[in-house]
DRENDO-1510 file (C-alpha; in Angstrom, 1 decimal, always signed):
<recs>
REC; n; res; u; v; w
REC; 1; MET; +0.0; +0.0; +0.0 .
REC; 2; LYS; +1.6; +3.3; -1.1 .
REC; 3; ASN; -0.1; +6.5; +0.0 .
REC; 4; THR; +1.4; +9.3; -2.1 .
REC; 5; ASN; +0.6; +12.4; +0.0 .
REC; 6; ILE; +2.7; +14.8; +1.9 .
REC; 7; GLY; +1.4; +13.7; +5.3 .
REC; 8; VAL; +2.6; +10.1; +4.9 .
REC; 9; ALA; +5.9; +11.3; +3.3 .
REC; 10; ASN; +6.6; +13.7; +6.1 .
REC; 11; LEU; +5.8; +11.0; +8.7 .
REC; 12; ILE; +8.2; +8.5; +7.1 .
REC; 13; VAL; +11.0; +11.1; +6.7 .
REC; 14; SER; +10.6; +12.3; +10.3 .
REC; 15; ASN; +10.6; +8.7; +11.7 .
REC; 16; LYS; +13.8; +7.9; +9.7 .
REC; 17; LEU; +15.5; +11.1; +10.9 .
REC; 18; LYS; +14.6; +10.4; +14.6 .
REC; 19; ASN; +15.5; +6.7; +14.4 .
REC; 20; SER; +18.9; +7.3; +12.7 .
REC; 21; TYR; +20.2; +8.8; +16.0 .
REC; 22; PHE; +20.0; +5.3; +17.5 .
REC; 23; ASP; +22.0; +3.8; +14.6 .
REC; 24; SER; +25.0; +6.0; +13.6 .
REC; 25; LYS; +25.3; +4.2; +10.3 .
REC; 26; LEU; +22.0; +5.8; +9.1 .
REC; 27; ILE; +22.7; +9.4; +10.1 .
REC; 28; ASN; +24.1; +10.7; +6.9 .
REC; 29; GLU; +21.5; +8.9; +4.8 .
REC; 30; SER; +18.6; +10.2; +6.9 .
REC; 31; LYS; +20.0; +13.8; +6.9 .
REC; 32; LYS; +20.2; +13.8; +3.1 .
REC; 33; MET; +16.7; +12.4; +2.8 .
REC; 34; ALA; +15.3; +15.1; +5.1 .
REC; 35; PHE; +17.1; +17.9; +3.2 .
REC; 36; ASP; +16.0; +16.5; -0.1 .
REC; 37; PHE; +12.4; +16.2; +1.1 .
REC; 38; PHE; +12.1; +19.8; +2.4 .
REC; 39; ASP; +14.0; +21.1; -0.7 .
REC; 40; VAL; +11.3; +19.4; -2.9 .
REC; 41; ILE; +8.5; +21.1; -0.8 .
REC; 42; LYS; +10.1; +24.5; -0.8 .
REC; 43; ASN; +10.4; +24.5; -4.6 .
REC; 44; SER; +6.8; +23.5; -5.2 .
REC; 45; PRO; +4.0; +26.0; -4.5 .
REC; 46; ILE; +1.5; +23.1; -4.6 .
REC; 47; LEU; +3.4; +21.0; -2.1 .
REC; 48; LYS; +4.0; +24.0; +0.2 .
REC; 49; LEU; +0.3; +24.7; +0.2 .
REC; 50; GLU; -0.4; +21.0; +0.8 .
REC; 51; PHE; +2.1; +20.9; +3.7 .
REC; 52; LYS; +0.3; +23.9; +5.2 .
REC; 53; ILE; -3.2; +22.5; +4.8 .
REC; 54; PHE; -2.2; +19.1; +6.3 .
REC; 55; ASP; -0.6; +20.9; +9.2 .
REC; 56; ASN; -3.6; +23.2; +9.7 .
REC; 57; ILE; -6.1; +20.3; +9.8 .
REC; 58; GLU; -4.0; +17.9; +11.9 .
REC; 59; ASN; -3.3; +20.5; +14.6 .
REC; 60; LYS; -6.7; +22.2; +14.8 .
REC; 61; HIS; -9.3; +21.7; +17.5 .
REC; 62; ILE; -12.8; +23.1; +17.1 .
REC; 63; ASN; -15.8; +21.9; +19.2 .
REC; 64; ASN; -18.5; +23.5; +17.1 .
REC; 65; ASP; -19.7; +21.5; +14.1 .
REC; 66; LEU; -20.5; +24.5; +11.9 .
REC; 67; ILE; -17.3; +26.3; +12.6 .
REC; 68; ALA; -15.3; +23.1; +12.1 .
REC; 69; THR; -17.0; +22.5; +8.8 .
REC; 70; ARG; -16.3; +26.0; +7.6 .
REC; 71; TYR; -12.7; +25.6; +8.6 .
REC; 72; ILE; -12.3; +22.4; +6.6 .
REC; 73; ASP; -14.0; +23.9; +3.6 .
REC; 74; SER; -11.8; +27.0; +3.8 .
REC; 75; ASN; -8.7; +24.9; +3.7 .
REC; 76; ILE; -9.8; +22.6; +0.9 .
REC; 77; LYS; -11.0; +25.5; -1.3 .
REC; 78; LEU; -7.4; +26.8; -1.4 .
REC; 79; PHE; -6.7; +24.1; -4.0 .
REC; 80; GLU; -9.4; +25.3; -6.4 .
REC; 81; VAL; -6.8; +27.3; -8.4 .
REC; 82; TYR; -5.1; +24.0; -9.3 .
REC; 83; THR; -6.1; +21.0; -11.4 .
REC; 84; ILE; -6.0; +17.3; -10.5 .
REC; 85; ASP; -3.2; +16.8; -13.0 .
REC; 86; GLU; -1.1; +19.6; -11.5 .
REC; 87; ILE; -1.5; +18.2; -8.0 .
REC; 88; GLU; -0.8; +14.6; -9.0 .
REC; 89; ASN; +2.3; +15.8; -11.0 .
REC; 90; GLU; +3.7; +17.5; -7.9 .
REC; 91; CYS; +2.8; +14.7; -5.5 .
REC; 92; SER; +4.6; +12.3; -7.7 .
REC; 93; LYS; +7.8; +14.0; -6.6 .
REC; 94; LEU; +7.1; +12.5; -3.1 .
REC; 95; ASN; +7.2; +8.9; -4.4 .
REC; 96; ARG; +10.9; +8.4; -3.7 .
REC; 97; PHE; +10.4; +9.3; +0.0 .
REC; 98; ILE; +7.5; +6.9; +0.5 .
REC; 99; ASN; +9.5; +3.7; +0.6 .
REC; 100; GLU; +7.9; +1.8; +3.5 .
REC; 101; ASN; +4.8; -0.3; +3.9 .
REC; 102; VAL; +2.6; +1.7; +6.1 .
REC; 103; VAL; +0.7; -1.4; +7.3 .
REC; 104; ASP; +3.8; -2.0; +9.6 .
REC; 105; PHE; +3.3; +1.3; +11.4 .
REC; 106; ASN; +2.1; +1.5; +15.0 .
REC; 107; ASP; -1.4; +2.4; +16.1 .
REC; 108; VAL; -0.7; +6.1; +16.5 .
REC; 109; GLU; +0.9; +6.3; +13.1 .
REC; 110; GLN; -2.0; +4.4; +11.6 .
REC; 111; LYS; -4.4; +7.0; +12.9 .
REC; 112; LYS; -2.2; +9.7; +11.4 .
REC; 113; ILE; -2.2; +7.9; +8.0 .
REC; 114; LYS; -6.0; +7.5; +8.1 .
REC; 115; LEU; -6.3; +11.3; +8.6 .
REC; 116; TYR; -3.8; +12.1; +5.9 .
REC; 117; THR; -5.5; +9.8; +3.5 .
REC; 118; ALA; -8.8; +11.5; +4.2 .
REC; 119; ILE; -7.4; +15.0; +3.6 .
REC; 120; ASP; -5.8; +13.8; +0.4 .
REC; 121; ASN; -9.0; +12.2; -0.8 .
REC; 122; LEU; -11.1; +15.3; +0.0 .
REC; 123; ILE; -8.7; +17.5; -1.9 .
REC; 124; ARG; -8.7; +15.3; -5.0 .
REC; 125; GLU; -12.5; +14.6; -5.0 .
REC; 126; SER; -13.3; +18.2; -4.5 .
REC; 127; LEU; -11.5; +18.9; -7.9 .
REC; 128; THR; -12.9; +15.9; -9.7 .
REC; 129; ASP; -15.4; +16.3; -12.5 .
REC; 130; TYR; -19.0; +16.0; -11.3 .
REC; 131; LEU; -19.6; +13.0; -13.6 .
REC; 132; THR; -16.9; +10.9; -11.9 .
REC; 133; VAL; -16.7; +12.3; -8.4 .
REC; 134; ASP; -17.0; +9.7; -5.6 .
REC; 135; VAL; -19.6; +11.2; -3.2 .
REC; 136; ASP; -19.2; +8.4; -0.7 .
REC; 137; THR; -15.4; +9.1; -0.5 .
REC; 138; ILE; -16.1; +12.8; +0.0 .
REC; 139; HIS; -18.6; +12.0; +2.8 .
REC; 140; GLU; -16.4; +9.4; +4.5 .
REC; 141; SER; -13.3; +11.6; +4.3 .
REC; 142; PHE; -15.0; +14.7; +5.6 .
REC; 143; GLU; -16.4; +12.7; +8.5 .
REC; 144; ILE; -12.9; +11.5; +9.5 .
REC; 145; ILE; -11.5; +15.0; +9.3 .
REC; 146; LEU; -14.4; +16.6; +11.2 .
REC; 147; ASN; -14.2; +14.0; +14.0 .
REC; 148; HIS; -10.5; +14.6; +14.3 .
REC; 149; ILE; -10.9; +18.3; +14.6 .
REC; 150; LYS; -13.6; +18.0; +17.2 .
REC; 151; THR; -11.6; +15.5; +19.3 .
REC; 152; VAL; -8.8; +16.5; +21.6 .
REC; 153; ASN; -6.2; +13.8; +20.9 .
REC; 154; THR; -2.8; +14.6; +22.3 .
REC; 155; SER; -1.3; +11.4; +21.0 .
REC; 156; LEU; -2.1; +12.4; +17.5 .
REC; 157; THR; -2.1; +16.2; +17.3 .
REC; 158; ILE; +0.9; +18.4; +18.0 .
REC; 159; ASN; +0.7; +20.8; +20.8 .
REC; 160; GLU; +0.1; +24.4; +19.7 .
REC; 161; ASP; +3.3; +25.4; +21.5 .
REC; 162; VAL; +5.3; +23.7; +18.9 .
REC; 163; ASP; +6.6; +25.7; +15.9 .
REC; 164; HIS; +5.1; +24.2; +12.8 .
REC; 165; ASP; +7.5; +25.7; +10.2 .
REC; 166; VAL; +8.9; +23.4; +7.6 .
REC; 167; ASP; +12.4; +23.7; +9.2 .
REC; 168; ASP; +11.1; +22.4; +12.5 .
REC; 169; THR; +12.8; +21.5; +15.8 .
REC; 170; VAL; +13.3; +17.9; +14.8 .
REC; 171; ILE; +15.3; +18.9; +11.7 .
REC; 172; GLU; +17.3; +21.5; +13.7 .
REC; 173; ILE; +18.2; +19.0; +16.4 .
REC; 174; ALA; +19.1; +16.3; +14.0 .
REC; 175; VAL; +21.2; +18.3; +11.6 .
REC; 176; ASN; +22.8; +21.0; +13.8 .
REC; 177; LYS; +23.1; +19.5; +17.3 .
REC; 178; PHE; +23.5; +15.7; +17.4 .
REC; 179; ASN; +26.3; +15.4; +14.8 .
REC; 180; GLU; +29.4; +13.1; +14.7 .
REC; 181; LYS; +30.3; +14.4; +18.2 .
REC; 182; TYR; +27.5; +12.1; +19.5 .
REC; 183; SER; +28.3; +9.1; +17.4 .
REC; 184; SER; +28.6; +6.9; +20.6 .
REC; 185; LEU; +25.5; +7.5; +22.7 .
REC; 186; SER; +24.8; +6.3; +26.2 .
REC; 187; GLU; +21.3; +5.3; +27.3 .
REC; 188; ASP; +21.0; +8.7; +29.0 .
REC; 189; ASP; +22.0; +10.5; +25.8 .
REC; 190; ARG; +19.4; +8.4; +23.8 .
REC; 191; HIS; +16.7; +9.3; +26.4 .
REC; 192; LEU; +17.5; +13.0; +26.2 .
REC; 193; ILE; +17.5; +13.0; +22.4 .
REC; 194; LYS; +14.0; +11.4; +22.3 .
REC; 195; GLN; +12.8; +14.0; +24.9 .
REC; 196; LEU; +14.1; +16.9; +22.9 .
REC; 197; ILE; +12.6; +15.6; +19.7 .
REC; 198; ASP; +9.2; +14.6; +21.0 .
REC; 199; THR; +8.4; +17.3; +23.6 .
REC; 200; THR; +6.9; +20.8; +23.4 .
REC; 201; ASN; +8.6; +24.0; +24.2 .
REC; 202; VAL; +6.9; +24.0; +27.6 .
REC; 203; ASP; +8.3; +20.5; +28.3 .
REC; 204; LYS; +11.8; +21.7; +27.2 .
REC; 205; LYS; +11.6; +24.5; +29.7 .
REC; 206; SER; +10.8; +22.0; +32.4 .
REC; 207; ILE; +13.7; +19.7; +31.3 .
REC; 208; LEU; +16.1; +22.7; +31.4 .
REC; 209; GLU; +15.1; +23.6; +35.0 .
REC; 210; THR; +15.5; +19.9; +36.1 .
REC; 211; TYR; +19.0; +19.7; +34.5 .
REC; 212; LYS; +20.0; +23.0; +36.2 .
REC; 213; ILE; +18.9; +21.7; +39.6 .
REC; 214; GLU; +20.7; +18.4; +39.1 .
REC; 215; SER; +23.9; +20.1; +37.8 .
REC; 216; ILE; +24.0; +22.5; +40.7 .
REC; 217; GLU; +23.4; +19.7; +43.2 .
REC; 218; MET; +26.3; +17.7; +41.6 .
REC; 219; LEU; +28.6; +20.7; +41.9 .
REC; 220; ASN; +27.7; +21.4; +45.4 .
REC; 221; ASN; +28.4; +17.9; +46.4 .
REC; 222; ALA; +31.9; +18.0; +44.8 .
REC; 223; ASN; +33.4; +19.6; +47.9 .
REC; 224; ASN; +36.8; +20.0; +46.3 .
REC; 225; GLU; +38.8; +22.8; +48.0 .
REC; 226; ASN; +41.2; +23.0; +45.1 .
REC; 227; PHE; +38.4; +23.9; +42.7 .
REC; 228; ASN; +36.0; +25.9; +44.9 .
REC; 229; GLU; +36.4; +29.0; +42.8 .
REC; 230; LYS; +35.7; +27.3; +39.5 .
REC; 231; ILE; +32.8; +25.4; +41.1 .
REC; 232; ASN; +31.2; +28.6; +42.4 .
REC; 233; ALA; +31.7; +30.2; +39.0 .
REC; 234; ALA; +30.0; +27.3; +37.3 .
REC; 235; ILE; +27.1; +27.4; +39.7 .
REC; 236; LYS; +26.7; +31.1; +39.1 .
REC; 237; LYS; +26.7; +30.5; +35.4 .
REC; 238; ILE; +24.1; +27.8; +35.6 .
REC; 239; ASN; +21.9; +30.0; +37.8 .
REC; 240; GLU; +22.0; +32.7; +35.1 .
REC; 241; ILE; +20.7; +30.3; +32.4 .
REC; 242; SER; +17.1; +31.3; +31.5 .
REC; 243; TYR; +14.8; +29.7; +29.0 .
REC; 244; ALA; +14.9; +30.9; +25.5 .
REC; 245; GLU; +13.5; +29.0; +22.5 .
REC; 246; ASP; +16.6; +29.4; +20.4 .
REC; 247; THR; +19.1; +28.4; +23.1 .
REC; 248; VAL; +17.2; +25.8; +25.2 .
REC; 249; ILE; +18.5; +22.8; +23.3 .
REC; 250; ASP; +22.1; +23.9; +23.5 .
REC; 251; ASN; +21.8; +24.7; +27.2 .
REC; 252; ILE; +20.2; +21.3; +28.0 .
REC; 253; ILE; +22.9; +19.5; +26.0 .
REC; 254; ASP; +25.7; +21.4; +27.7 .
REC; 255; LEU; +24.3; +20.5; +31.2 .
REC; 256; GLN; +24.0; +16.9; +30.1 .
REC; 257; GLU; +27.7; +17.0; +29.1 .
REC; 258; LEU; +28.6; +18.6; +32.4 .
REC; 259; LYS; +26.7; +16.0; +34.4 .
REC; 260; LYS; +28.5; +13.2; +32.6 .
REC; 261; GLY; +31.9; +14.9; +33.1 .
REC; 262; ARG; +32.5; +15.6; +29.4 .
REC; 263; LEU; +33.0; +19.4; +29.9 .
</recs>
């Protein structure tokens, strides 16, 4: 089963990128795949729009049926300037990234794929000639999307605190932070990577505060008279660290390195 839509492609690329940091042999391959994927999107107005629409619908929650229906319609109508052929031509560029059998995915990922398929079907059927349009597919797809938007499902949707730009936190971490320096990862390192990839900015702030407390406690317990001045300076520096979205990952990684005696 091969679903050629941007939601499934993004899910596969993101999974490969995250999983590669637990198998150093796959890091370079997954980095290239991610860069190629986002390069294809950035150079295609249709795929950029599709990425935005999939993201809008996946991460929206509206209780009211009427408002939710209008929201879905407003997003789908954005494709009216394109033809089915134009959309299919651009989506065909995603084929090389969809190289896995989605039936092997876990339950959460299957729910995502069900939603992505419904969005894709609704877009395509909304542009299909009235003589060949599949009304049942439109109805079933719309119902899936509407139920998703009306349901608060934290295991499927992404917290609104997360930045949903194409160059998202996952890519930033993967490409810029955990490079060859971390080719040999301990279990603590692996756990931290998964935390940084899968958590929201609010969670990252909490992780930062926890690492600050643990690092200061470790330094206070050092009790080394020969290094008291350096220890006090380090504690002062840690206390001065405050949460900032653009530095929180670096700060957490530095504190992790300090705790493990690598700084």
